N, C-alpha and C positions, 0 to 999 in steps of 0.2 A: 426389437430393440436396436436403436441406432448406435453407431460407434463413431467417434471422432479421432482423427489422426492429426496431431499438431506437430509442426516442425519449426525449430529455431535454426536458422542457417546463416553462417558467415562464410561468404565466398572468398576463396583464396586464389583460385585459378579460373578466371573468366572463360577462357577458351574451352577448358575441360568441362566446365559447368554448362556451357552452350551445347555441348554434345548431349548432355542429359535433357536439356530443354527441347532440343530438336525432336526427341522421340517420346517424351513423357505424356503429352496430351493424346497422342495416337494410341498408346498403351492404355491410358486411363479411360478412354472412351469405351473400351470393351467391358468395363466393370461398372457397377452401380454406385460409383462414388460421385460426389459433387463438391467442387471447390466452393467454399464459403467465403474465404478471404485469402488474399496474398498481399502483403504489405512490406515494402522495403524500408519503411520508417515507422515501426510501431512505437507508440508512446509508452514509456515505462511509468507506471503509476505507483508501484510499490516494489521493493526488493531490487534484484539485479536481473537484467536482461541483456546478455552480452552478444546476442545475435543481431545481424543486420536485417534479416528477412524473417517474417512470420508467415506461416502457411497453415490454414485450417481446412480440413477436408472431412466431409460427412459421408458415411456409408450406411446403407439401410440395415445392415446386420454385421456381426463379427465375421460370419462366413464370407460376405462380400469383401470385407477388408482383407481377410486371409487369402482369398482367391486372387485379388489384385497384388498384394504385397509379395506373396510367395510364388507368383506366376513366373515362368521362365522368361517371358517377355520383359517383365519389370526387373527381375534380377539381372538381366543382361545390360540394362542401362543404369541401374542403381549404383554400380561401381563408379560411374562418372561423377555422380553427385557426391558420393563418399570420398572419392579421390580429390575432388575440387573444392570441398568445403568442410568446415567443421559443422556437424549437425547434431542437434539434440532433438529427439522425437519421442512422443508419448502417444499412447492409445488409451482412450477413456470412453466409458459407456454413457450414453445419453439418458435422459430421464423421461422418455416418452412411454 
């Protein structure tokens, strides 16, 4: 069963966020995740979306997501994203 990680991100400190971006792809490549979308100007159709950036990532399984998100490598850089931006993230199960 696939799992999807979605983030709404509003960057407050570009330099600090760049520190995250410099390493995230290198760490991400080690796990079975796949970027499906990254958009700095998502169109709001209903409700409120207060983030500037939308990111959607697919993982083959919850175990793959957990291995990535909880890894020492990712945790070491996650602090840059959380320190540089307001982030709202969710994980949800696919229907495959």
